[in-house]
C-alpha positions as CSV (number, residue, x, y, z in Angstrom):
1,M,4.2,-10.3,-21.9
2,R,2.9,-6.9,-22.9
3,L,4.1,-3.9,-20.9
4,D,0.6,-2.7,-19.9
5,K,-0.4,-6.2,-18.6
6,F,2.9,-6.6,-16.6
7,L,2.3,-3.2,-14.9
8,K,-1.2,-4.4,-13.9
9,V,-0.2,-7.9,-12.8
10,S,2.7,-6.6,-10.8
11,R,0.4,-3.9,-9.4
12,L,2.9,-1.1,-10.1
13,I,-0.2,0.5,-11.8
14,K,-3.6,-0.5,-10.6
15,R,-5.5,-0.6,-14.0
16,R,-4.5,-1.7,-17.4
17,T,-6.2,1.3,-19.0
18,V,-4.2,3.7,-16.8
19,A,-1.0,1.7,-17.7
20,N,-1.9,2.2,-21.4
21,E,-2.4,5.9,-21.0
22,A,1.0,6.2,-19.1
23,C,2.7,4.5,-22.0
24,D,1.0,6.6,-24.6
25,A,2.1,9.8,-22.7
26,G,5.7,8.6,-22.8
27,R,6.0,8.2,-19.0
28,V,7.2,4.6,-19.1
29,L,10.7,3.6,-20.2
30,I,12.1,0.1,-20.8
31,N,15.9,0.0,-20.6
32,G,16.1,3.8,-21.0
33,K,13.9,3.9,-24.2
34,S,10.3,5.2,-24.4
35,A,8.0,2.1,-24.7
36,K,4.5,1.5,-26.1
37,A,1.9,-0.5,-24.2
38,S,2.5,-3.4,-26.5
39,A,6.2,-3.6,-25.9
40,A,7.5,-7.0,-24.7
41,V,8.7,-7.3,-21.1
42,K,11.2,-10.0,-20.2
43,E,13.3,-10.9,-17.1
44,G,16.2,-8.5,-16.5
45,D,14.5,-5.4,-18.1
46,I,14.7,-2.1,-16.2
47,I,11.3,-0.3,-16.2
48,E,11.1,3.4,-15.2
49,I,7.7,5.0,-14.6
50,G,7.1,8.7,-14.1
51,F,4.4,9.6,-11.6
52,G,4.1,13.4,-11.7
53,S,7.3,14.7,-10.1
54,K,8.3,11.3,-8.7
55,S,9.9,8.5,-10.7
56,V,10.0,4.7,-9.9
57,K,12.7,2.4,-11.3
58,V,12.3,-1.4,-11.0
59,K,14.1,-4.5,-12.4
60,V,11.9,-7.3,-13.7
61,L,12.7,-10.5,-11.8
62,D,9.9,-12.7,-13.2
63,V,7.1,-12.6,-15.7
64,Q,3.8,-14.4,-14.9
65,E,0.3,-14.2,-16.5
66,T,-1.5,-14.1,-13.1
67,V,-0.3,-13.8,-9.6
68,R,-1.9,-13.4,-6.1
69,K,-1.8,-9.9,-4.6
70,D,0.7,-11.0,-1.9
71,D,3.1,-12.4,-4.4
72,A,3.0,-9.5,-6.8
73,K,6.0,-7.8,-5.2
74,E,8.2,-10.8,-6.1
75,L,7.9,-10.0,-9.8
76,Y,10.2,-6.9,-9.5
77,E,12.7,-5.2,-7.3
78,Y,13.2,-1.5,-6.7
79,I,16.3,0.2,-7.9
80,V,17.5,3.4,-6.2
C-alpha cells in the first residue's frame, strides 16, 4: 500500500493531501530513510512522522485498504 494512503487509513494524518505534503517536505521516514508518498508500506516497517517540534514513531502491524474508525488504531503501535 502507498505510504500516503496508509497514513490516511490509519488516521495518523487526517487527509491524504496533507500526508502527500508531509512526504514531499521530507517529514516522513520509513525505517530511518526519507520516503516519498508512493513508497510501499508493509508489516513490520517503522514510520516516523515529524509534526513541528514533536515526532511520532510507529510500527506497522497490519495493512488494510479500508478500516472503521474504531479499528484504525490496530494497524500500528506507538514506539517510545
